[in-house]
N, C-alpha and C positions, 0 to 999 in steps of 0.2 A: 376656307369656307366661303360658299357663294353668297353673296349680298342677298338679302330677303327677297328683294324685287326680283332677281335673277331666277330663285328658285320655283318648280313645278307648283302651280296653283293648287294641287293636291295636297302637297306638302306643306304649304302655308297654311291651308285651312287644318289640317292636322296639328300644326304649331298653335294655333290660334286657339283650340280648343284645350290644349295644354295650359296654354297661359292663361285663357279664362278661368281653370281650374283652380291654377295658382293665385290668380285674382281674390277669386271669391273665398280661398283660404284666409289671405291676407285682410281681406275686408272684414270677415267674421271675427279676426283677432281685436277689433275695437280700438284701433291707433288713435293716439291724439298728438300729433307731433306737427309743430310749427317751423317751417324753413323760409317765412315770407319776407323777412328783414334781415338786413346785416347787423344783427346784434352781437356783442361780445358776450361770450358766456361768463356764469359765475366765476368758473376757476381764471379766467381773463380778469375778471375785475378784483378778484383776490389780491393780485399780483400787486395792485395800485393802493391798498389799505394803508399803508405807511405814511400815505397823504395826511391821514388826520392825526396824526402823531407830531405834525411838524409846527402846530402852534399851539403852545402851552400857557404862555403869560404874556402880558402886556408888554413886558421887554422887548419881545420878538414881533409884536405887531405894525412894526414901521417899515414903510418902505426905504431903500437905500438913499433917498432924497429927504427923510425925516417926516414924511407924511403918514398920520396914522392911519391905517387900513381899515379902521373899523369907524371913520369918519366921511364926511363928505370930501369930494375932491378929485382930481386927476382922472378928468373925462376919458381920457385917451389911454389910460392902464398906465401902472406903475412902471419905473425906468426898468427894474430887472427883468419884469415879464416881457418886455416889448425888446429887451436884448436876447433874450431866450429865443423868442420868435424869429428874431432878426437872424440869430445864427442858425436856425432851423430852416429857413426858407432863403437865405442870402439876400435879404433885403435891409437895407439902411434901417435902423430902429426909427428914424423920424418919420419913416413911411408907412409906420405900422398903428393901427388902432386897435386895441384889444377891446373885445365884447364881452358877452356873458358867455354861457355855456354851449351857444349854437351858432355855427357858421352859417347854418341854412337860414336863421334867422336875419343874419347879417347881410346875407344875398336878398332876403325878401325886403328890407329895409332898403337895400341899394335901389332895387326896381322901385320901390313904394316912392322914394325921395325923388327918383327920375321922373316918376307921373307928376307928382306934384310941385316939383322946383326944377327938374331937369339936371343934366348934369356938369361939370366944368364943360364949356363949349357949346352949349345948348343955345339956341335962339329962342325957346319958349318951352314951358315942359311939355313931355310927353303927351299928358292927356288931352291937350290941344290940338294934337295932330289928328287927321284923318284916320290915319292907319299906322300901326307900327307892328313890325314883322321881327321874329327873333330866329334864329338857326340852331338847330337841335341835333348835334351829331348823334346817330342810333346805330345801333342800341345805345341808351344812353340811361342817365339818372331820372326816373318818374317824377321825382321831387322837384327837380330843376324846371321839367316841363309843366309841371303844375302850377308853379309861382306866375309864369308868363301866361299860361292861360287864363288864369285867375284874373288877369288884370287885362284880359282881351286881347292879348298880341294874336296876329297869324304865325303858326310855328311851321317852320320849314325843316324838313327831315334832310340830313346830310349824311350821306353814306359814311360809315367807317371804316379805313382800310387798315391792313396790317400795321400801319406805322402813324396811325391818327386818323383825323376827319380828312376827307376829299378836298384837297386845297384847291385843286382846279375849280371845284364847284363854289368853294368858298370865297375865293377872288373874284370869280365871276359875277356871283350875285352882289356882292358887298360894293364893289365897284360901279355896278349900274343902278343901285336901287336906294334912295335915300331914305326909304322907310324902314330898311332894315338896321336895327340899331344895337344889336348886339349877337353875342354867340356863348352857348354854355359849353364848359371844357372842364373835363377830369383828366388831366394831362399824364398823370401818372397811374400805373395800374386803374385804368378807366372803369368806371361802373357801367355796366356789369362786366366788360370782355377781359378788363386785367392789361389792356395795352397801355404801352409807355408811348408817347408822341416822339418821334424822331428828331434828332438835331435840324434835318431839313423843314419838319413840319413847324417847328418852333420859330425857326427864321422867318419862315415865310407868314407867320402870325405876325411878328415884329414889323414884316415890310406891307402889311395890307395897308391898301390906299382907300379907304370906304367913301361912298358917295356923301354918306351921313357923316357930319363934323363931329356929331356926339356919339358915334360907335363905341361901344366898349366890349371888350372881350372878358369875360367873368371865368376865369380861372381858378376853379376849385381844386387845390391842391391837398385834397382829403387825405391822399396816401403818401404822402412825401416822404414818411419814415417807417412804412408799413412794409418792409421788406422779409420775404420769406426763405427765397434762396441767394443766388448771387444778384445783388442788387441792380435794377435798371436805372441807368443816369438820365435825368431828365435835364434838358438845358433850361438855364435860367433865363425866363422871358423878360425880367425887368433889366436885365443886363443887355439883352438884345434889343429890346424897344427904346433904350437910354442911346446906344449905339445907332438906332434907326431914326432917333428923333420923334418917336412915337410913344413915349412913356405915359402920356396921357390916356392912353388908348386901352389900359390893362387895369381891372380890378382882380385882387388875388384873395384868394381865402384859404383858411385852416382851420385846424382847432386841434386839441387834444381829446375829443369824444371818444375815439377809439385807441386811444394811448392810455388815458387815465380811466375816466368815468362819462358816457354818453350824457347822463344827467345832470354832472356837475363839474363837468371839464373847463377849459377856456377856449375860447373862439378869438379870431385874429381877421382882420381885413388891412390888407397893403393896396397902396395908391400912390401915386405920383404927388408930388407938392402940390400942385394945383387942385388935383381931386381931394386930398386931405383937408386942405383949407376950406373948400366948399363944403365938404361932409362934416366938418367939425362946426361949421358956422350954424349948421341945422341941429347937430347933436346937442348943442350948447341949450337949444330950448326943449328938445326931446327928453334929456336924461340927465339926472344928476350924476351918473357914473356907473361902472358896474361894479360886481362884486371884488373888490381890491383884496379881501381876506383870502378869496380861493386863488387869486393871482399868487399870492405870496406864499400859500401853501404849496402850489404846484412849483414855483420856482425854488424854495428850499428843500423839498423834495428830489427834484430833478437835476437841480444845480446848473447843469451845462448840457451842452450836446453830447458829449461822452455819457453821461448820466442818462439820457433819453435813448440813445443808441442800445446801452446795456438792457434797459427796460425793455425794448422792443425784440432783442433777442429773447426775452422769458417769453414774450407774447407769440413770438414765431415758433418756442417750442410746443407751444399748445396747439397753435394752428396748422402746422404743418403734417401731423398725422390726418387730421379732417380733410385738408386738400389733396393729399395723398390717396386717402380713401376714396373720394369722390372720383378722382382721373383716373385711378385703376379700375374703378367699376365700370365707368363708361367706356372705358377702352376695351376692358374684357367682354362686357355685356352687350356691348350696342355698336362699336367701331367696326368690326368684321361684318357685320349683318347691313352695314351702309345706314345706319339709322340716326347717327349723329355726327356732328363735327363739332368741335370746341378747341379754344387756346388755352393752353395750360400758364397760367400766369405765374410770376415770379413774385407776387405780392398782391396787397389789396384785401379784398374781403368778399368776392364773388368768383364765379364760374359761369360763363355763358355758355349755353349749350344751343345749337340748332337742331330741331328734328326733322322730319320730312316736313316738306309745305302743306300748310293745312292740316297739321297735327297738335300744334302746340295748344289750343283752346282744349281740344281732347284728352291730351296727357294730363294737362292741369286740372280738369274735371274729375277722371279717372282717379288722380291721386286723393283730390278732396273728397270723394264719395269713400275713399277707403281711410281716410282719417291723417293723411299729409297735405297741409295747407304750404303751397308755393305763392311765390308773385304771380300775380295776374298775368296771364299771357296777353302781350301787347302791349303792358307796363312800361317797357323801355323803348317804346317809340311815342312822337307827340300823340294827343288825344287818345291815348291806347290803343292805337290802330298799329298793329304790325300788318302791312301789306303781304307777307308771305306766310303769316301765321306759324312761325317756325321757331321764334327765339324765347327761349325759358332762361329765368334767372335764378341759378342755384346760389343759396346763401348757407354755407356750412359751417359757420361759426358758433352758433346757439346752441345746437343740442349737444348733448354727450356723445362720444365717441360710438358707444352701442346704438344709440337711437338713431345717428346719422346713418349707421350701417343699416338699420331697419328701412328707415326713410329712401335711402339710394336703391335698396332691392325692390321695393314698390316702384320707385320711378321707374326703372329700368324696366320691369314688367310692362309698366303704362306706356312706356314708348313702344314696346314691341307689340303690344295689343292694339296701339293707334296705328302703328304703320302698317300690321297686317290689314287692319281694316281699311286702310286707306288705299293697299294695294288690290285687294279683293274689290273694292268699290267699282273699279275701274273696269 
């Protein structure tokens, strides 16, 4: 089949009329579907319901060190929860702080602390500096960008390559500008592209030589165990930084938000001994401790890494048909027409789709008018501004399979319409 742009204008006009008729029919159906966020479905959440049965009497409400988890104490988490995350992330337990249910909250707090008190190695709090810059690999996670935008940072877009951020550009920028204080990273099954950083990229991160002594890599390892097919292997940045003598440079984050329950999971932050000491000195004032009963529930339910792996296989059984549906439909309906490019991820929660330049906003608008809500076009770039207006993040996890099929039928139709409009406008 010829790509749409290569077909005769008369044929494109004919196809456009056909697609407009189909669109009108779907619009009249009164759809109300939401694929705007990467939320687990009810069937995924049901897999974790056994967590509620793990605590039933006062006899089992103590941590292994004897701490009564119903009471105050253990600011940085119960020992067995730290050990479970230590096994999951390959980081020593003493380098881990357990938080509440949200790793995003811990990232926000890390930026906020840096603003008011600096980080280990800071000469002064960041809020006293004339300018603060942050690097944002894009397409990337909109909530990351929103945090640093809220605090007034200048956000700098870094191109994402097939193996991670453009490290030539990262190295050039951080080595020459002391106003650059950090970089956002989702190193395994990146949000939204599903890319896992290569060994070479991780090593180059560990060997960065920033002009700013207080530069930090915000390593959001949100999808560390979220494999669908053959698992991608991510090099351990803590090991690499320790070998390079740069262990103070990285903050790592993770959670069980998409393992157990997003609203009541367990989050974690990991950092060097120097960083942990500085952070805990502030947490001592900020908090009387996280929900230790929730930590205990999770440990008793999962028990160890083998338990987590088995649990995530059940999650994958729910998700694989949804990811297959989306990628198969994109391939069948749009790829041969030359209207999309995308990377099929081996895990994670999203599929990143690139439509023809100048068409993303139009596609999202058409979908919304017909009853399907997508992540806003441009959201995967700093300030919500995609320079090519081409990237759209698809979140296939939440809708039931039948609704996802309907939503993707509409999405593909809207891409065709927007593509035809773009070609005919020239």
